Every structure is written in structure tokens, then in C-alpha cells.
C-alpha positions as CSV (number, residue, x, y, z in Angstrom):
1,X,99.6,70.1,95.2
2,X,101.3,72.8,93.2
3,X,101.9,76.5,93.8
4,X,100.9,79.0,91.2
5,X,101.5,82.8,90.9
6,X,98.5,84.8,92.1
7,X,96.8,86.5,89.2
8,X,93.6,88.6,89.0
9,X,91.9,85.5,87.8
10,X,92.4,83.9,91.2
11,X,90.9,86.8,93.3
12,X,87.3,85.4,93.6
13,X,88.8,82.0,94.8
14,X,91.1,83.8,97.3
15,X,88.1,85.6,98.8
16,X,86.3,82.2,99.2
17,X,89.4,80.6,100.7
18,X,89.9,83.4,103.2
19,X,86.2,83.5,104.3
20,X,86.1,79.7,104.7
21,X,89.2,79.7,106.8
22,X,88.5,82.8,108.9
23,X,84.8,82.8,109.3
24,X,82.0,85.4,109.0
25,X,83.6,87.8,111.6
26,X,86.6,88.3,109.4
27,X,84.9,87.9,106.1
28,X,86.3,90.0,103.1
29,X,84.9,90.9,99.7
30,X,86.5,91.2,96.3
31,X,86.9,94.9,96.6
32,X,89.2,94.4,99.6
33,X,91.1,91.6,97.9
34,X,91.6,93.7,94.8
35,X,92.8,96.7,96.9
36,X,95.2,94.5,99.0
37,X,96.7,92.7,96.0
38,X,97.6,96.0,94.4
39,X,101.1,96.8,95.7
40,X,101.6,100.1,97.5
41,X,103.9,102.6,95.9
42,X,107.5,101.4,95.9
43,X,106.5,98.0,97.4
44,X,107.1,94.6,95.8
45,X,104.7,91.8,96.3
46,X,104.7,88.0,96.3
47,X,101.6,85.8,95.9
48,X,101.2,82.0,95.5
49,X,98.1,79.9,95.3
50,X,98.1,76.2,96.3
51,X,96.2,74.1,93.8
52,X,95.1,70.6,94.0
53,X,93.2,68.9,91.1
54,X,93.0,72.4,89.5
55,X,91.2,73.8,92.5
56,X,92.7,76.6,94.6
57,X,92.9,75.4,98.3
58,X,95.1,78.0,99.9
59,X,97.2,81.2,99.3
60,X,99.8,83.4,100.7
61,X,100.7,87.1,100.0
62,X,103.8,88.8,101.2
63,X,105.4,92.2,100.5
64,X,108.5,94.3,101.1
65,X,109.5,97.9,100.7
66,X,113.1,97.8,99.6
67,X,113.8,101.5,98.9
68,X,111.9,103.6,101.4
69,X,113.7,103.3,104.8
70,X,111.8,106.3,106.1
71,X,108.6,104.2,106.0
72,X,110.0,100.8,106.9
73,X,113.4,99.3,107.5
74,X,115.0,97.6,104.4
75,X,115.4,94.3,106.3
76,X,111.7,94.0,107.2
77,X,109.1,92.1,105.2
78,X,105.5,91.1,105.8
79,X,103.3,88.1,105.5
80,X,100.2,89.9,104.6
81,X,97.8,86.9,104.3
82,X,97.9,83.2,104.7
83,X,94.8,81.1,104.4
84,X,93.9,77.5,103.7
85,X,90.5,76.0,103.0
86,X,89.5,74.0,106.2
87,X,89.3,70.7,104.4
88,X,93.0,71.0,103.4
89,X,94.3,72.3,106.7
90,X,96.8,70.1,108.7
91,X,98.1,68.6,105.4
92,X,101.2,70.8,105.0
93,X,99.6,73.3,102.6
94,X,99.9,76.3,105.0
95,X,103.5,75.4,105.9
96,X,104.5,75.1,102.2
97,X,102.9,78.4,101.4
98,X,104.6,80.2,104.3
99,X,107.9,78.7,103.4
100,X,107.6,79.9,99.8
101,X,106.9,83.4,101.0
102,X,109.7,83.4,103.5
103,X,112.2,82.2,100.8
104,X,111.1,85.1,98.6
105,X,111.5,87.6,101.4
106,X,114.9,86.3,102.1
107,X,115.8,86.8,98.5
108,X,114.8,90.4,98.8
109,X,117.1,90.9,101.8
110,X,114.5,90.7,104.6
111,X,116.0,89.2,107.7
112,X,112.9,90.0,109.8
113,X,109.4,88.9,108.9
114,X,106.2,90.4,110.5
115,X,103.0,88.6,110.5
116,X,100.4,91.1,109.3
117,X,100.7,94.9,109.5
118,X,102.0,95.4,105.9
119,X,101.4,98.5,103.8
120,X,98.1,97.1,102.4
121,X,97.4,94.8,105.3
122,X,94.6,92.3,105.8
123,X,95.2,92.3,109.5
124,X,97.6,94.1,111.9
125,X,98.6,90.8,113.5
126,X,97.2,87.3,114.1
127,X,93.6,87.3,115.4
128,X,93.7,85.7,118.8
129,X,90.2,84.3,118.4
130,X,91.3,82.0,115.6
131,X,93.5,80.0,118.1
132,X,96.3,79.3,115.6
133,X,99.3,81.2,117.1
134,X,101.1,77.9,117.7
135,X,101.3,77.2,114.0
136,X,103.5,80.3,113.6
137,X,105.4,79.8,116.9
138,X,106.6,76.4,115.8
139,X,108.0,78.0,112.7
140,X,110.1,80.6,114.5
141,X,107.6,83.5,115.1
142,X,107.6,85.1,118.5
143,X,105.8,88.0,120.2
144,X,107.2,91.4,119.4
145,X,109.2,92.5,122.5
146,X,107.8,96.0,122.6
147,X,104.2,95.1,121.7
148,X,103.0,91.6,122.0
149,X,99.2,92.3,121.5
150,X,97.1,95.1,120.1
151,X,93.4,95.4,119.6
152,X,90.6,97.1,117.7
153,X,88.2,99.1,119.7
154,X,84.5,99.8,118.9
155,X,81.4,101.6,119.9
156,X,78.0,102.8,118.6
157,X,78.0,106.5,117.9
158,X,74.3,107.0,118.5
159,X,74.9,108.2,122.1
160,X,78.1,110.0,121.2
161,X,78.2,113.1,123.5
162,X,81.0,115.7,123.6
163,X,83.8,114.4,125.7
164,X,86.6,116.9,125.2
165,X,86.9,120.2,123.5
166,X,89.7,122.8,123.5
167,X,89.1,126.5,124.0
168,X,92.1,127.6,121.9
169,X,91.8,125.1,119.0
170,X,89.4,124.6,116.1
171,X,88.7,121.5,114.1
172,X,87.4,121.2,110.5
173,X,87.4,118.7,107.6
174,X,90.3,119.1,105.2
175,X,89.9,120.6,101.7
176,X,92.1,120.1,98.6
177,X,93.9,123.4,99.3
178,X,95.2,121.9,102.6
179,X,97.2,119.2,100.8
180,X,100.6,120.9,101.1
181,X,100.0,121.9,104.7
182,X,99.0,118.4,105.7
183,X,102.0,116.9,103.9
184,X,104.4,119.4,105.5
185,X,102.9,118.6,108.9
186,X,103.3,114.8,108.4
187,X,106.8,115.1,107.0
188,X,107.8,117.0,110.1
189,X,105.9,115.2,112.8
190,X,105.2,111.7,111.5
191,X,107.6,111.1,108.6
192,X,107.2,107.3,108.6
193,X,104.0,105.4,107.8
194,X,101.5,108.1,108.4
195,X,103.2,110.4,105.9
196,X,103.4,107.5,103.4
197,X,99.7,106.8,103.8
198,X,98.8,110.4,103.1
199,X,100.9,110.3,100.0
200,X,99.1,107.2,98.9
201,X,95.8,108.9,99.7
202,X,96.8,111.7,97.3
203,X,97.7,109.3,94.6
204,X,94.4,107.5,95.0
205,X,92.5,110.8,94.8
206,X,90.8,110.2,98.2
207,X,88.2,112.5,99.6
208,X,89.9,115.3,101.5
209,X,87.0,115.5,104.0
210,X,88.2,112.1,105.3
211,X,91.0,114.0,107.0
212,X,90.1,116.2,110.0
213,X,92.4,119.1,111.0
214,X,93.1,120.7,114.4
215,X,94.4,124.3,114.2
216,X,95.5,126.8,116.7
217,X,96.9,130.3,116.4
218,X,100.2,128.6,115.5
219,X,98.6,126.8,112.5
220,X,98.1,123.2,111.9
221,X,98.7,121.1,115.0
222,X,96.9,117.9,114.5
223,X,95.5,115.5,111.8
224,X,93.1,112.6,112.1
225,X,92.1,110.3,109.3
226,X,88.6,108.8,109.0
227,X,87.3,106.0,106.8
228,X,83.6,105.5,105.8
229,X,81.8,103.1,103.6
230,X,82.4,105.2,100.5
231,X,86.0,106.1,101.2
232,X,88.8,105.3,98.7
233,X,90.2,102.5,101.0
234,X,87.7,99.7,101.8
235,X,86.0,100.0,105.2
236,X,85.9,96.2,105.3
237,X,89.7,96.2,106.1
238,X,88.6,96.9,109.7
239,X,86.1,94.0,109.8
240,X,83.2,95.9,111.5
241,X,80.7,93.2,110.7
242,X,79.3,93.0,114.2
243,X,78.6,96.7,114.3
244,X,75.5,98.5,113.1
245,X,75.6,100.3,109.7
246,X,76.6,102.8,108.6
247,X,80.2,101.9,109.5
248,X,83.1,104.3,110.2
249,X,86.7,104.2,111.4
250,X,89.0,106.8,112.8
251,X,92.8,106.7,113.0
252,X,95.6,107.7,112.7
253,X,95.3,110.6,115.1
254,X,98.5,112.7,115.4
255,X,99.4,115.9,117.3
256,X,102.6,117.9,116.9
257,X,105.3,117.1,119.4
258,X,105.4,120.5,121.1
259,X,101.6,120.6,121.4
260,X,101.1,117.3,123.2
261,X,99.8,117.2,126.8
262,X,97.3,120.0,126.2
263,X,94.2,117.9,125.5
264,X,94.4,118.5,121.7
265,X,94.4,114.7,120.9
266,X,91.2,114.2,122.8
267,X,89.6,117.2,121.3
268,X,90.6,116.0,117.8
269,X,89.2,112.5,118.5
270,X,86.0,114.0,119.9
271,X,85.6,116.2,116.9
272,X,86.1,113.2,114.6
273,X,83.5,111.2,116.4
274,X,81.0,114.0,116.3
275,X,81.7,114.6,112.6
276,X,81.1,111.0,111.7
277,X,78.0,110.8,113.7
278,X,76.7,113.9,111.8
279,X,77.4,112.0,108.6
280,X,75.2,109.1,109.8
281,X,77.9,106.7,111.1
282,X,76.9,104.3,113.8
283,X,79.3,101.4,114.2
284,X,82.8,103.0,114.7
285,X,86.2,101.3,114.9
286,X,89.5,102.5,116.3
287,X,91.9,100.0,114.9
288,X,95.4,98.6,115.8
289,X,96.0,100.2,119.2
290,X,97.3,99.3,122.7
291,X,95.8,102.4,124.3
292,X,92.7,100.7,125.6
293,X,92.2,102.8,128.7
294,X,92.7,106.1,126.8
295,X,90.0,105.3,124.3
296,X,87.7,103.7,127.0
297,X,87.2,107.3,128.2
298,X,85.5,108.0,124.8
299,X,83.2,105.0,125.1
300,X,85.3,102.4,123.2
301,X,85.7,98.9,124.4
302,X,87.9,96.1,123.0
303,X,86.5,94.5,119.8
304,X,89.2,92.2,118.6
305,X,92.7,91.2,119.8
306,X,95.7,90.4,117.7
307,X,99.0,88.7,118.6
308,X,101.9,90.7,117.1
309,X,104.4,88.1,115.9
310,X,107.7,88.5,114.2
311,X,110.5,86.2,113.0
312,X,113.9,87.6,113.6
313,X,116.3,84.9,112.8
314,X,118.0,84.7,109.4
315,X,116.0,82.5,107.2
316,X,117.7,79.6,105.4
């Protein structure tokens, strides 16, 4: 077996490896693979393919963000993807790929390594249903102390009735003229990842109507992001395969600090669900959350669970 640098030539093979390893429920396509192997702004990326007899049999992708501490700590790196064709599992391929990615992250100054949840992530964590957590635990990965598991939630929007409205707030889809106001809001209220993702959205020339705004007499007080099948980021990154088409996703949902506790978050979520339903969306995902009981009030139930694993020790 040898390790080769990931190139665009490898992308179809990587899709096949991932789908064989992870199954239909977590299947990806070439659009998602292309999107996720294009580094986010400021990020650096590592990719290796394991090859035996000139056939790719496994791959790993890792990334780091060395010069944007507002978005992520400098000492944090991510293992974005690791997959091995079933016939080559339990033969040391996965371990060799993981070790190569960890060595590269160590060279970049990353003393902590998270499994999943990167800037262009395949998954927020390790899918519990795959029953492979022990592979990573034996290699030094442990549950994150503050958040050991998260889940995706899902529902069918056909029977989406109004759950929560606000008498003193209005909601509407964003327009290009709202760009500065949204950016100011996110820089003030959510200056980390959500601000970064909106800046990426602007660079990708996304559709402004995929952001929903909540306004009061005081101005912009909340922002929610929606993803549909024709959005600039692939809807497949949320793996809604068991849900009816058309697919949609909502999140992040953010309310300004001094406006929380007034029902605005629920009103913004409700408006987003009604908006997507009006656009024909049926199967809807709320991804990467631990707030199961909150979203259960809006008809969502757990769809997929993830173990949140991190390696904290200094790598050798």
C-alpha cells in the first residue's frame, strides 16, 4: 500500500470509497466531494489516498485554519473524512491514513484534533450508527467534555402549522441590499463561525433569500440560514436521504443577546419552516444540535446521532 496526495482525478474514487464504507444512509455525490475538498478561505487542507495495486482503497482529509483565531483556535485541527473500502478494513489502512493526517496537523501546530465538524465538514462528528467509535478511542480520541453527543433532527413539513409568532417582530427573506446589515449583526453577535460562514456565502455568491431576517423597531434582531436543493452549498451534506423530496435544512438560527428570552428564536424558526414549506420543501433537517426538546416542540425528532470526539494530547 502507498499513500498519494488527493487530486481532482481521485474524486470519483473517493465518492465510491465513502459510499461503500458508510452505506446508503450516508451516501455522498461528486458535487459534495468537490465542495468539501475545496478549502475554505484561509484554511489549509491535507488529503491522502491509500492505493494498492493502483486502486484507491481508502482516503483521509484533514484541515486547519492557522490565521483566523476568531473563527477557530490556532491549535485546533480537524479530521474531516476517513473512509476505507470494506474489503480493506482491519488491515491497517485506516490507521495509516489517520496517522498521516495527524502528523500533518502536528506540523501545522495543532495540538488538538477534532473528528468531524471542520469548515467544509462531511459530518459534525462520528455517526453512532456505524459502530466504529472504538477505532478512534484506541487512538487517543475521547468524548468532548462539554458535548459528548449531538444529533440531526428531522420532520416532514406537509403538516407544518404555525407554532410561534411575535406581535412586535416581522420576518422576511434577505435581499442583496441587506448584506452589510447581516454582516454587522453577525460580527457583533456571532463573530465566530456563523460570521465566517456568511462571509463564505458572500464569496460564493449565494442566494440571499436563503437567509431569513427577524426585525423589530430596533432593527435587525435575528438571522436564520436555510439550505435547499439548489442552494450554493450542497443539501447532501445533511444526508436527508430517508426524507421525502424536496429537501430543506434550517440553521444556524441566531438572536441578538439582549433580545433573547422573548420568543424571537421560536418565531424565526417558525417563519423559516413556513417559508420553506411555501417553496415546496417537505423533508426538513435541523443539523448538529443538542437542543432536542426545544425543537421537538416544532415537530422535529432525532434523525441521526453523532459522537463528538477530540484528541487533546500532544501528538508525537
